[in-house]
N, C-alpha and C positions, 0 to 999 in steps of 0.2 A: 502495498499498498506506496504510494508517494507521501511528500510531506504536506502536509493539510495549509492555504494559507490562513490564518483570521479572515471571521466576517468582518467585509468591509459597506458603507454607510450606504452604498451604489448600491449592496447586493440587499440589504433587505431593501430598500428603495421601492427595487429592478420584480421584485418578489408580492411583496405589497401590490404595486401597480400590477402585474401579471394574473396573483393567485384574486384578490377580493376587490379588483376591478378602484380602487383608488388609491392616488398620492398619500403618500407620509412623508410631514414635514423634518427636514434633514434634522432638528432634533431630537423628534421623538423618533426613526431613525437610526439617531447616535445612541440612542437612551436601550432599543432594543440591541445591536451587535453587542454594549458592552454588557447586557444579563444576558446572551444569550451565551457567548465567547464563553465563559467555565463551563457550561453544560458542556459546548461540545469536542471542550480540554479532555470532559470526562469521560466521556462520549465513546471518543479516539482514546485514551485510558484505557477503558474496555477492550474494544476493540486488538486490543495487544494479548489479553491475558489469554496462555493456553488452556479453550477451556473448550479444545477439537471433539475428546473423549468426556467430558463431564456429562453427567443424565442431571434433567433438575434434579431442586428434594424431592416432588413430589411424582408420581413415576403409573400412568396406571398399564397394569400387568394384569389381561383376563387371568383367572384360572379356570380351569373347566373341572365344572360340577356334578357329579352321579348322581344321580337321583335313588333316593334307598329303592329295593329293589328284596 
C-alpha cells in the first residue's frame, strides 16, 4: 500500500460538492479536514496490523444436531 497524503481542504470541498450537492465554506472544509485526518491515520494503522489469519471474537460455526431416536 502506498503512502497516503493528508486530507486536503480541496478534497473535502470536492467530495461535499459532488456527493452532497452543495459547496462548503473554506473554513468549514478546513475544520472537517483537521477532524478527519486523525481518523484516517488510525485506519491506516489498523490496515498495517497482521490480521490475515485472525478470526473475529464471535464466529458462527453451526453444529449438526441429531434428533433423539
